[in-house]
C-alpha positions in Angstrom: -14.8 -3.2 10.3 -11.4 -1.3 9.2 -10.8 -1.8 5.9 -6.5 -2.4 5.1 -5.1 -1.3 1.4 -2.0 -2.9 1.4 -0.5 -1.2 -1.8 3.4 -2.2 -3.8 4.8 1.4 -5.2 4.6 2.2 -8.4 7.3 2.2 -11.5 10.9 3.5 -9.8 13.9 4.3 -11.6 16.6 1.4 -11.9 18.8 0.8 -9.6 22.0 2.5 -10.6 25.6 3.1 -9.2 25.7 6.0 -6.5 22.0 5.9 -6.1 21.1 4.2 -2.9 17.5 2.1 -3.4 16.1 4.3 -0.6 15.9 7.2 -2.7 14.9 5.7 -6.0 11.7 7.7 -7.8 9.2 7.1 -9.5 9.6 7.0 -13.3 7.5 9.4 -14.9 5.5 6.5 -16.4 5.5 5.1 -12.7 3.8 8.4 -11.8 1.5 7.8 -14.7 0.3 4.6 -13.9 0.4 5.2 -10.5 -2.4 8.4 -10.3 -4.6 6.6 -12.8 -3.9 3.4 -11.1 -4.8 5.5 -7.3 -7.6 7.4 -8.6 -9.6 4.0 -9.3 -9.1 2.9 -6.2 -10.8 5.8 -4.6 -13.3 5.9 -7.6 -14.5 2.3 -6.0 -14.1 3.9 -2.4 -11.5 3.6 -0.9 -10.9 6.5 0.5 -7.9 6.2 3.4 -8.6 7.7 6.9 -4.7 7.5 7.2 -1.6 6.9 5.2 2.1 5.0 6.1 4.4 4.5 3.5 8.1 3.3 4.0 10.6 5.9 4.3 11.4 4.6 0.3 11.3 7.6 -1.9 9.2 5.4 -4.7 6.8 4.3 -1.7 6.3 7.9 -0.6 5.9 9.0 -3.8 3.1 6.5 -4.4 0.9 6.8 -1.3 1.3 11.1 -2.6 -0.8 9.5 -5.7 -3.3 8.0 -3.5 -3.7 10.9 -1.2 -4.3 13.3 -3.9 -6.7 11.1 -5.5 -8.7 11.9 -3.0 -10.5 15.5 -3.0 -10.0 16.0 1.0 -6.8 14.4 1.5 -5.8 12.4 5.0 -2.3 12.8 7.2 0.5 10.1 6.0 3.3 8.7 7.9 6.5 7.1 6.9 7.2 3.2 9.5 10.6 1.3 9.0 8.5 -2.0 9.4 7.2 -1.5 5.8 10.6 -1.6 3.7 11.5 -4.1 1.6 13.8 -6.5 4.0 11.5 -5.7 6.8 9.8 -8.7 9.1 5.9 -9.0 8.2 6.1 -10.9 11.8 6.9 -7.4 13.3 4.3 -6.1 11.1 1.3 -8.3 11.8 2.0 -7.9 15.6 2.4 -3.4 14.7 -0.9 -4.0 12.5 -2.8 -5.2 15.4 -1.6 -2.6 17.7 -2.7 0.4 14.8 -6.0 -2.0 14.6 -6.9 -1.6 18.0 -6.3 2.0 17.7 -8.5 2.7 14.8 -12.2 4.0 14.7 -14.3 1.1 13.4 -15.3 1.8 9.3 -11.7 4.3 9.3 -9.8 2.8 5.5 -5.6 2.9 6.6 -3.7 2.2 2.8 0.5 0.9 4.3 2.5 1.0 0.8 5.1 -0.8 0.8 7.6 -2.9 -1.2 7.7 -7.1 -2.3 8.5 -9.7 -1.5 7.5 -7.8 1.8 4.3 -7.7 0.8 3.4 -10.9 -0.2 4.8 -12.4 2.8 3.2 -10.0 5.2 -0.2 -10.8 3.6 0.3 -14.4 3.3 0.9 -14.4 7.5 -2.4 -12.0 7.8 -4.8 -13.9 5.4 -3.2 -17.6 4.5 -3.7 -15.9 1.1 -0.6 -16.0 -2.3 -1.0 -12.2 -3.9 1.0 -11.4 -7.0 1.8 -7.9 -5.9 2.3 -5.9 -9.0 3.5 -2.3 -9.0 0.8 -0.1 -7.9 -1.3 -2.7 -6.7 -3.3 -3.1 -3.8 -4.8 -6.0 -1.6 -8.3 -4.8 0.4 -8.1 -6.9 3.7 -11.1 -6.5 6.2 -10.3 -6.8 10.1 -12.8 -7.7 12.8 -13.5 -9.6 14.9 -9.3 -10.0 15.7 -8.6 -11.1 12.3 -7.7 -9.9 8.8 -9.5 -11.4 6.1 -8.5 -10.5 2.3 -11.2 -8.9 0.2 -10.3 -8.3 -2.3 -7.1 -7.9 -5.6 -7.0 -5.1 -7.5 -4.2 -5.3 -10.2 -2.9 -2.0 -11.6 -4.6 -2.8 -14.8 -8.3 -3.8 -13.2 -7.8 0.2 -11.5 -7.1 2.0 -14.3 -9.7 0.5 -15.8 -8.2 -1.6 -18.3 -9.3 -5.1 -17.7 
């Protein structure tokens, strides 16, 4: 069984003239809350072997929060197929290939955006989830299919609930 962590990026700065959407960074609050949520994810035993983020700055920064929460870190990459307007169908196909390349019992983290992530999860598992900022859906890949194992809200990950 392979574990897939699907994570929405943390709180980012608001859009403003002259700032490309892809360049929006995490706010100070976003860094703090995302770091705390990712520490909570790792404390629950979810330590990725690798991580892949949308190339948007806020997603890469959120993945950095997860990486710093682990003792040894892990390799990271970006994939355009996780951008906000990406195709969930193409992402599903890509993920199936990724699962075939993974080792048994690997954990892989993906960081992206809404509403893409909810659409992706629905397509993979049939489950409707509200993916709040810095939340995580945990999926298991077994027998050639994905199943939703659990969903953590950001408050649960930070130990507030």
